[in-house]
Backbone as JSON, one array per atom type, in Angstrom:
{
  "sequence": "MVKDYQPPCTIRPAILNPAAEISETVGRLSAMTDIAKVLRLRRINRIRAIRGSPAIEGNTLSEEQISAILDGRRVMAPPRQRRGYRAVPG",
  "N": [[139.9, 187.75, 192.63], [138.65, 190.99, 191.66], [139.63, 192.89, 188.81], [139.31, 195.11, 187.39], [138.81, 196.58, 189.53], [138.96, 200.11, 190.84], [140.13, 201.92, 193.18], [138.73, 204.53, 195.25], [140.2, 206.33, 195.93], [143.33, 208.16, 195.62], [146.64, 206.66, 196.31], [149.1, 208.72, 197.86], [152.1, 210.33, 198.17], [151.83, 212.23, 200.7], [150.05, 211.05, 201.79], [151.05, 208.95, 202.59], [153.52, 209.19, 204.07], [153.06, 210.56, 206.24], [151.36, 208.4, 207.38], [153.19, 206.0, 207.87], [155.02, 207.17, 209.68], [153.41, 207.5, 212.27], [152.9, 205.08, 212.05], [155.41, 203.8, 213.27], [155.75, 205.21, 215.46], [153.77, 204.0, 217.3], [154.86, 201.44, 217.09], [157.18, 202.09, 218.45], [156.56, 203.07, 220.85], [154.7, 200.87, 221.81], [157.13, 199.22, 221.77], [158.5, 200.13, 224.11], [156.56, 199.92, 226.62], [156.67, 197.23, 226.77], [159.32, 196.93, 227.66], [158.89, 198.44, 229.91], [156.97, 196.8, 231.62], [158.58, 194.42, 231.79], [160.85, 195.17, 233.58], [159.24, 196.09, 235.91], [158.2, 193.87, 236.42], [160.58, 192.13, 236.88], [161.41, 193.75, 239.36], [159.73, 193.16, 241.06], [159.6, 190.69, 241.4], [162.29, 190.4, 242.44], [161.89, 191.46, 245.09], [159.97, 190.58, 246.15], [161.61, 187.86, 246.25], [163.97, 188.73, 248.43], [162.36, 189.15, 250.38], [161.67, 186.64, 251.02], [163.5, 184.98, 251.8], [164.69, 186.89, 254.42], [162.52, 186.13, 256.07], [161.95, 183.15, 256.42], [163.71, 183.03, 258.85], [162.32, 184.8, 260.25], [161.55, 187.54, 259.87], [159.92, 190.1, 259.67], [159.36, 191.97, 257.97], [157.23, 193.21, 255.52], [156.04, 193.11, 251.85], [155.84, 195.77, 250.71], [157.47, 197.54, 252.24], [159.88, 196.5, 252.42], [160.32, 197.32, 249.8], [160.45, 200.32, 249.67], [162.43, 200.24, 251.6], [164.54, 199.43, 249.84], [163.97, 201.62, 247.91], [164.85, 203.63, 249.29], [164.07, 205.12, 251.24], [162.41, 205.95, 254.51], [161.78, 203.41, 256.98], [159.29, 202.44, 259.38], [159.8, 200.51, 261.34], [161.39, 197.81, 263.54], [165.1, 197.99, 264.26], [166.52, 195.73, 263.94], [164.92, 194.37, 262.28], [165.46, 195.78, 260.14], [167.85, 195.39, 259.72], [170.15, 194.53, 257.2], [169.09, 195.4, 254.9], [169.24, 197.22, 252.62], [169.61, 200.66, 250.31], [169.78, 200.08, 246.87], [171.0, 200.69, 243.62], [168.88, 199.61, 241.02]],
  "CA": [[139.66, 189.46, 192.54], [138.34, 191.92, 190.75], [140.94, 193.06, 188.37], [138.51, 196.44, 187.2], [138.75, 197.76, 190.47], [139.32, 201.07, 191.03], [140.13, 202.54, 194.18], [138.03, 206.18, 195.69], [141.31, 207.66, 196.67], [144.74, 207.7, 195.0], [147.98, 206.75, 197.52], [150.39, 209.54, 197.48], [153.04, 210.27, 199.54], [151.66, 213.03, 201.26], [149.39, 210.43, 202.66], [151.52, 207.5, 203.04], [154.57, 209.44, 205.06], [152.61, 211.33, 207.46], [150.94, 207.01, 208.17], [154.47, 205.35, 208.28], [155.72, 207.77, 210.88], [152.47, 206.97, 213.29], [153.13, 203.23, 212.47], [156.69, 203.75, 213.24], [155.51, 206.07, 216.52], [153.33, 203.23, 217.25], [155.99, 200.25, 216.92], [158.41, 202.37, 219.61], [155.55, 202.95, 222.21], [154.98, 198.84, 222.23], [158.37, 198.29, 222.77], [158.58, 200.7, 225.55], [155.58, 199.55, 227.14], [157.29, 195.68, 226.96], [160.51, 197.12, 228.41], [158.63, 198.83, 231.41], [156.19, 195.85, 231.67], [159.55, 193.62, 232.21], [161.2, 195.83, 234.39], [158.28, 195.93, 236.56], [158.24, 192.32, 237.09], [161.52, 191.93, 237.58], [161.46, 194.44, 240.68], [158.64, 192.54, 241.98], [160.43, 189.39, 241.91], [163.27, 190.73, 243.47], [161.37, 192.41, 246.31], [159.38, 188.6, 246.64], [163.24, 186.75, 246.57], [164.32, 189.13, 249.0], [161.72, 188.8, 251.78], [161.63, 185.22, 251.29], [165.0, 184.59, 252.51], [164.68, 186.98, 255.97], [161.1, 185.97, 256.25], [162.01, 181.93, 256.98], [164.4, 183.53, 259.7], [161.36, 185.34, 261.5], [161.89, 188.85, 259.86], [158.67, 190.47, 259.6], [159.06, 193.61, 257.03], [155.85, 193.39, 254.38], [156.99, 193.85, 249.99], [155.99, 197.29, 250.71], [158.23, 198.22, 253.61], [161.22, 196.3, 251.91], [160.43, 198.39, 248.29], [160.92, 201.43, 250.23], [164.03, 200.45, 251.87], [165.3, 199.59, 248.73], [163.77, 202.96, 247.36], [166.07, 204.74, 249.99], [162.89, 205.7, 251.91], [162.75, 204.93, 255.5], [160.74, 202.51, 257.36], [159.36, 202.26, 260.56], [160.06, 198.93, 261.75], [162.79, 197.51, 264.86], [165.94, 198.08, 264.12], [166.93, 194.37, 264.15], [164.34, 193.99, 261.21], [165.84, 196.41, 258.62], [169.44, 194.83, 258.93], [171.08, 193.74, 255.81], [168.68, 195.56, 254.11], [170.32, 198.78, 251.62], [169.13, 201.13, 249.14], [170.7, 199.64, 246.26], [170.53, 200.64, 242.57], [168.66, 198.52, 239.96]],
  "C": [[139.39, 190.0, 191.64], [139.46, 192.55, 189.73], [140.24, 194.68, 187.64], [138.34, 197.24, 188.18], [139.49, 199.08, 190.45], [139.23, 201.59, 192.32], [139.39, 204.27, 195.12], [139.12, 206.69, 195.44], [142.76, 207.17, 196.02], [145.82, 207.83, 196.72], [149.4, 207.95, 197.05], [151.14, 209.56, 198.58], [152.81, 211.31, 200.51], [150.38, 212.52, 202.33], [150.15, 209.36, 203.26], [152.8, 208.11, 204.28], [153.58, 209.36, 206.15], [151.75, 209.29, 208.58], [151.71, 206.16, 208.78], [154.54, 205.86, 209.41], [154.64, 207.51, 211.91], [152.99, 205.54, 213.07], [154.75, 203.0, 213.08], [156.47, 204.19, 215.22], [154.93, 205.05, 217.35], [153.84, 202.25, 218.03], [157.07, 200.97, 218.84], [157.61, 202.39, 220.85], [155.25, 201.99, 222.74], [155.92, 198.58, 222.93], [158.68, 199.09, 223.81], [157.87, 200.33, 226.52], [156.07, 198.16, 227.67], [158.26, 195.78, 227.77], [160.18, 197.5, 229.92], [158.16, 197.82, 232.35], [157.48, 194.87, 232.78], [160.13, 194.05, 233.42], [160.62, 196.2, 235.64], [158.68, 194.55, 237.46], [159.14, 192.06, 237.64], [161.55, 192.11, 238.83], [160.71, 193.75, 241.46], [159.01, 190.96, 242.31], [161.51, 189.31, 242.54], [162.46, 191.17, 245.01], [160.94, 190.94, 247.2], [160.93, 187.82, 247.06], [163.66, 187.53, 247.93], [163.5, 189.11, 250.33], [161.31, 187.41, 251.86], [162.66, 185.08, 252.3], [165.17, 184.92, 254.69], [163.62, 186.27, 256.79], [161.3, 184.56, 256.91], [163.19, 182.2, 258.57], [163.52, 184.22, 260.81], [161.45, 186.57, 261.19], [160.3, 189.09, 259.49], [158.2, 191.94, 258.77], [157.91, 192.76, 256.09], [156.84, 193.91, 253.17], [156.98, 194.91, 250.38], [157.28, 198.2, 251.68], [159.84, 197.52, 252.78], [161.09, 196.91, 250.2], [160.96, 199.12, 249.03], [162.06, 201.35, 250.82], [164.54, 200.29, 250.77], [165.6, 200.82, 247.66], [164.57, 204.49, 247.89], [165.02, 205.77, 250.97], [162.94, 205.0, 252.95], [161.58, 204.7, 255.96], [160.52, 202.29, 258.84], [159.16, 200.55, 261.0], [161.43, 198.59, 263.01], [163.99, 197.26, 264.08], [166.98, 196.35, 263.19], [166.33, 193.65, 262.54], [164.69, 194.54, 260.01], [167.57, 195.92, 258.67], [169.62, 194.14, 258.23], [170.1, 194.48, 254.67], [169.03, 196.94, 253.66], [169.29, 199.12, 250.73], [170.15, 200.96, 248.15], [170.34, 200.38, 244.93], [169.88, 199.74, 241.78], [167.6, 198.27, 240.76]]
}
């Protein structure tokens, strides 16, 4: 490494502080995105698990219909198929 090197600019707090704030914000956004992905995967796995058990007994509800029921929306399906599902938080 060359010891006589002089950078073309001087790093001052006026430059360093906004750069640090930007880095902090990017870190927070990355963490929030990761959490959102984990929650989305949990929901998908939950819906698939819910669908799998009744499907063994002949229930024909799709993953989309089960998702709608869990969200509290109405679903066009025979009452026998909807039985046992309810809108629950989480």
